N, C-alpha and C positions, 0 to 999 in steps of 0.2 A: 504493500500500500504506500510505498514511498513516492515522492515527487522528484522530478529532475530539476535541479537548480543550475543555472549557469553563473559562473563567477568570472568577472572580467577585470583584469588589471589595467588600470588607466592612469595616464599621467595627469597630475594636477595642473591644469592650465585652463584658461578661459576658452570655452567652446568644446572641450573634449567630451563632456557629457552630452551636449547637443549633437555632436557628430555620432556618438553611439546610439542615441535614441532615434536619430534620423534613419540610420540603417535598419533598425527594428521597425520603425513606422513604414518605411518603403517596402518592407516585406510583408506588410499587413499582419504583423505579429502583435498580440495584445499582452501587455505587462500586467500580470495578476498580482504580483507582490514585488517589493524591492527594498533593498538595504544598501546604504552607502557608508563605507568606512574609509577614513583617509589618514594619511600621514602628511608630512610636509611636501613630499615629492610625488606621491602616487596615491591612488585610491583603489579600493576593491568594491565593485558593484556586484551585488548578488541579486539575481532576478529569477522569478518564477514566471514563465511565459507559456502561452498555449502551444508553441511549437519550438521546444528547446533545441532540437537537433538542427533545424533550419537556422535559428538565430545564431547558434554557435558557429555553424559553417559560414554564414555571411559575415559575421564579425571577424572571424579568423582571416577570411579572404581580404579584409580591409586592414589587416595588420594588428588586430587586437589579440592579446593573449587571453584565451578562454579555457576554462575548465568546466566540465559537467560533473556534478556529484548528486548523490541521493540524499534527500532530506525528508523529514516528516511534517505533514500538515496536520494540525490538531484543531478540532472543533470543540468548543466548550461554551457553556452558558456565559453570557455577557453580564456577569455579576462580580462584585468584589470577592476576591479570594479564589476564583476559579483557576487562575493560572498557578497560584500557590499549590493548589491541590494536585495539579498535573506534575509540577516540578517536584513536589514532595514524594509522589509515587515513584518517579524516576530515581530520586536520591536514595530512597529506601532500598532500591534494587541496584545501587552502585552504578547507575548509568550517568555518565558525565555529559552535560549539555555544554557544547562549545560556544554556541551562539544562538540567537533567536531574533525573530522580527515578526511583527504583526501584519495582517493584511485585511482588507475589507471583506466582510461577510455578506453574501447575498441573502442570508437568512436573518430576519429580524430576531433580535434577542440572543444571537450567537456571536461569538468572537473567534477569530482564527489566528493561529500563530504557527510560524515555521520554526523548527528546531534542527540544528545540525549536531550530530553526534558521530563518533567513530564506531559506535556499536549499534548501528541502526536495526539490525535483526533483533537484538535483545530488547532495545527500546520499543520496537513494534510489539513484541511479545508481551512485555510488561504493561504497556498501555492498553492493549486489547484485553488482557486478562483482568484489568481493573476497570473495564467498561468505559474507557476513555476513547472517544470517537476520533478516528483518523479521517482526514479528507480523502475522498476517492479521487484518484488522478483524473477520471473521466469528467469530474466537475470542473477541474482546472483547465484541461486541454480542449474541452468542447466550446 
């Protein structure tokens, strides 16, 4: 039930993000979720898109360094403490969450979060055993 995330390494200068998003727009690819992390010289853009393979291919052809990895999309109630419950379940099972970011939920009353972990199979098992809902890739890619 994992999602494919593309990570793009990008130089920090005016217009670089616009260049990246133009490539994605020109391919009619929809960004479902995004995270931007930066340092003084470069940034890492993490994207969940409806066509990750095409996006990665087009970005690479324009000289971007792109990596595809598997992440988990988690659906939870949009109430205080819901994210804590999810993270606590993972922590109790010794699953390390390396990063996360939220994205818009098409379902009223629900919140969505993406998490990255090196132990995606165990994280998937732990979450499903604890009745925590994972986002179906068909929802994201359709």
